[in-house]
N, C-alpha and C positions, 0 to 999 in steps of 0.2 A: 503449374499445380503446386500447392503448398500443403505440407504436412505439419500440423501443430501438435506437439507432445506436451501434455501437462497432466498432472496426477488426477485432477478432478475437472470435469467439464460438464456442460449441459446434460441433464437438468439439475445438477447440484447447485445449491444457492449460496455456497460460501463465496466471499467477496472475490478472491483470486480466481475462482472458477468462472464467475460472471465476467470478469475482465478478459480472460483468455477466450471464453466463448464469444464475447463481443469482437475480439480480434478475428476469430474464425468467420463469423457472419459478416463483419465489416469487409474483410478481404473478398468474400464471396460476392458481396454487393458491388465490389470494384472490379469484377471480372475474373477473379481467380477461381479455379476449381480447388476446393479445400476439403481435406480430411483432418478430423480431430481425433486424437487417440488418448484415452484416459483409462483409469482402472474402472472396474465394474461396480465399485462400492461407493456408498455415500461418505462424505467427509465427517459430518457431525454424527451420523448414525451408520456405523459400519455393518449393521445387520441389513441395511437397505441395499438392494442390488438393482442394476439397470440392465436393459436388454443389450445383447452383444453388439447389435448394429441398428442404428436409427438414422433417419434423414430428417433434418430440421433446418429451416431458414437457409436452404441452399448448401448446407454442410453435411457431409457424411461423418457420423461419429462412430468410431470403432472402439469397442470396449475390450480391455485386457483383463481376463480373469486373474484375480490374485487371491491368495489365502487371507483369512481374517486376522492378520497380525495387528496388534494394537498400535495404532498410530500415536497414541498418547504416551507410549513408553519408548525409551531410547532404543532398546533392542528391536522393538516392533517397527519403529520408524526406519531403522537401518535395513531391516529385512524387507520392508515394503519398497525401499529405494532400490535395493539390489534386484528384487523381482522385476520391477518396472524397467530398470535399465537393461536387463537381459532381454526382456520381452520386446522392448523398443528396438534393441539392436537386431533382433531376429526379424523385425519387420522389413529390414533391408533385403531379406530373401524373398519377400512376397512379390511376385511379378505383377500383381494387380495394382500395386501402389508404386507410381513412378513420378515422384515429386521433382520439381526443379529446385525447391528450397525446403529445408526442414527447419522449423522454429521450435526451440526448446526453452522452457522456463527454469525456475529454481525449486520446483516442487515435483517430485521429491528431490532431496539434496543430492548433489553429484550428477544431476540430469545431463549437464553438458558433456559428460564422458561418453554418451551415446555416439558422439561424433566419431570415435575411433573405429567402430565396426562399420559405420556408414561410409567413412572415407575409403576403407578397403574394398567394400562390396559395391559401392555406388560412387566411384571417384568423381563423376561429373556433377553430383549434387552439391549445391551451396548450402551453408549452414548459418543460422542466425540465433543468437541467444538474447532473450529479454530478461535481464537481471533485476529481480525484485528484492532479493535478499542475498547479501554477499557472504559466502562461507569460505573458510572457517572463521572469518572475522566476527560474524554475528555470534557464533558459539563462544568465541573468546570473550567478547563483550558481556555475554550472559553469565560468564563464569563456569560454563559447562566443560571447557577444556582449557589447558594452559598454553599460552603462546610459547613456541620454541620446542615443544615436545616432538618426538619422532612422528607421532600420528599426525600432528598439525602440519609439520613440514612435508610429510608424504601427501597429505590432502592438497596443500598448496602447489606442490609439484604436479600432481595429477590434474588439478583444475587448470593450472597454467598451460599445461600441454594441450588440454581440451580447448582453452580459449584461443590458443595460437592456430588452431585448425578451423576456427570460425571465420566466415567472411564478413559478418556483421555482429557487433555487440552493442545492444541497446541498453543504456542505463536509465534510471528514473530521476537523476539529479546530479548536479555538478560535483557534489561531495562524493558520490559513488563513482563518478567518472575518474576522479583523482585516485581513488583506491585501485580501480581496475587498471589504470595506466602503469602501476607498479609491475604488472605481469608482462609488459612489453609485448602485447598481443599482435600488433601490426594489422589487426582487423579494422575494418571501417567502423567508426564510432558514431553513435547518434544518441541523443537524449530525448526520450518520449515518456513523460510521466503518466501514471495511471489516471484515468478520468474518474469523475464522480458517478456513482450509481444513479443518483437523482439529479437530473438537469432540468432547470426551470426556464421559462421564457422571460421571467421577471424576478427580481428579488422576492423571496418568500415573505408574505405578510405575517405578522406576529400572531401566533395562536394564543388567544386570551386565557383559555383554561390551562394550557401548559405553562404559560408565563406565571399565572397565579400560584400554581402548584409548586413550581421550582423556586420562584423568587419573591412570592408574596407581593408586598407593596414597594419593593425596592425600585429605585429609579434607574439602576444600572445592573444588568445581569450578565455575568460571565459563566459560560457553560463548558464543562469537559464532558463529552459524550462518546462512549465507545469502550473498547477494551483498554484496561490499564494493566500492563504486564511488566516484565523485567526491563524492557527498553525505556520505560517512561519514568519521568521525574516529577516530584512535587516541590523541589527546592524553590523557595521564595513564595510559594502560594499561601502558607499560613500568614506570613507577614503582610502580603497583599490583601488577603481576605480581611484582616484586622483593619488595615488602612482604609479599605473601601467601606467597611461597615460604619466607620465614623463619618462617612460622607453619603450614606444612604444606598450603598451598593452591596451586592451579594454574589458569592460564587456558589455554583451548584455542580454536583457530579452525578452523571447518569452512567454508571460504570459496571463492568464485570471484568473477569480476568484473574490471573494468578497473583496479582499484586493489589487487587482492589481492597482486600481486607487490611493490608498494611497501610494503604492510603487512608482508609476510614479511621483506623486506630491512631495514626499520626495526627489527623485533624482533630479527633476527640481529645487527645492528650494536650494539644496546643490550646484547646478551649476557644477556638475561633468559631464564629457563627457561619456555618456553611450548610448546604442542603445535600442530602444523598437520596437518589432515586434509582430504581432498577432500570436496566436497559430496556428499550422498546423494540418490538418487531419492525421489520422493514417498512411496512405500510404506514407506520406512525412516525418514521424517522424524521421526515421533513417538518412535521408539526413540532416534534421535540426540539430539533435544531433551531427552528425559527423563533423559539421562545427566548433565546439568548441574544443579547446585543453583540457579544463578542464570543467567539469559539476559542477554547484553550487547546493548544496542541503542544505535546512535549516529547522530548527525546534526550536521554542521557548523553552527555558529551562524548563518552567513549564509544557510543553507538553511531556516531556521525559517519555517514558514508556506507554503513552496512545495510541500512533501510532508510526509507523516506516516508514518514507517516501520511497515509492517504486521507486522514481527517482534514488536512490542509485544503485539499481539492474539494472535498465535500462541503466545507464551510464557504469557500468562494462561490461554489455553484449555486448555493441558495442566497447569495448576496450578504454574507456576514464576514467581517474582518476577523483576523486571527491574532491571538496573543501567544507567542511561541516561547517555550521554555527549552532552551538548548543552546548549542554552540553557535556563535556568530559566523562560523565557517560552514554551517549547514546550508544546503540549497534552499531550505525554507526561509532561513533568515535573510538570505540574499534576495529571494523573490519578494519578501515583505518590503524590503528597502527599495528595490527597483520598481515594483508595481504600486507601492504605497497602499498596501492592503492590511495594515495592522501594526503590531508592536512586538519587539523582542524584549523579554524580561531580563533586566540586569539586576541581580540581587542586591547590588549596592545602591540602587536608585529606586527603591520601592515607593517612597513617598512621592517622588516626582511623577512616577508612572500613575499612581493613584490619582493625583491632581489632574493629570492630562486626560485620563479616562473619564473622570467626573465632569470636567469642563466639556469634553466632547459629547457626553451623554445628555448634557443639559441643553444642547442646541439641536433641536429636531431637524433643522435644515442640514447641519453637518452630518448627523446620523444618516439621513436619507441619501446624502451625497456619497458617503462612504459605502453604504449598502450597494448603490448603483455601480460605484467604481469597482468593487469587489466582483460583482456579477459580470460586468463587462470584461474585466481582466481574465476571468475564467473562460468566458466565451472566446476571447481572442487568443489566449495562450494554452489552455488546457482541455478544451472540450473534446468529447469523444470523436466527433467528426473530424476535427483537426488532427488528432492523434492518429486516427486510422488513415487519413490522407498521407501523413508522414510515413506510416508503415508501408503503405502501398508504394510510395515513391522510393523508399529505401530498398525494398525488396526488388523492385523492377530494375534498380540501378546495379544489382549484382549480376545480372545476366550479360 
């Protein structure tokens, strides 16, 4: 039996909730009895509440009631984290729940410390942590806290102690694995990246209406689609947009998030010809993504290893290559090179990149070959079924 602890689970539709719910149902499909425990509130709408107990797709979901602390505020987020950690720790006293393994994520922050109470009350249970966001390193990169302070060192000590009590720590990329190794956890290590929410049998065909709206008559379209926040960078994009415009190409942004206005302002001040469009709902996402020849993925260099952008996997899943703005030490940069599924932007070689992209776009056979290559790489390396098989094998190896 497996118990999965995550702040938000089915029927919440935030991306991380869907991924952890897929983990629950995927393990159930592979013969596990699965309980999923989450809070009773919605992620985007905290006034929305869910039933205390539901059974869906072979999984029993157990809701933890929590107060309506504002998740958008720092104090509210910490209060929610403490509430959930205490409630999950007390689950170890419930005789109806007798898991062989407890799986915990990184929402809320400090979730791995649940292991302390469970190790005392249920010493035979094994523990696994799926690390999507590495704290406090992500908070340091965001400028929310300063490295070396007493609070940061205390958090590192606490999480290090929690990591050392895990039997399995699953990261989502080699750059994150390197950061986790600094904790000297001695836990079994595995890399299982998050899968795309939309998986297609073939590369997605271009949606003509979306293409025209975003790129007009441009012969080459590069698209950044999704949240643009503190972790993301636009370094080199104004110069690339200008170089592509001279060759009939165009960059478009379909963005939201706390840094979207800064991005828009920077592009306007540079005077480069780009397109901005609002984000689209999930049922229109494939059509929006398919309009671009290349998907742009970015991560500031100081964030390397703290997160791995899921946009990379979404792009490959629909059969589109990636242009990555970020550190060459990032897992995404390494995958791009190893799997030959895109380009890594070097700010010192903008003109060369623009020429290469233009030449590629002018050969329809080369484009179709790259689209198929990206789709096949996703199916082979990152698909949901492959990831869930890896999870199943890793958990069974703990017994």
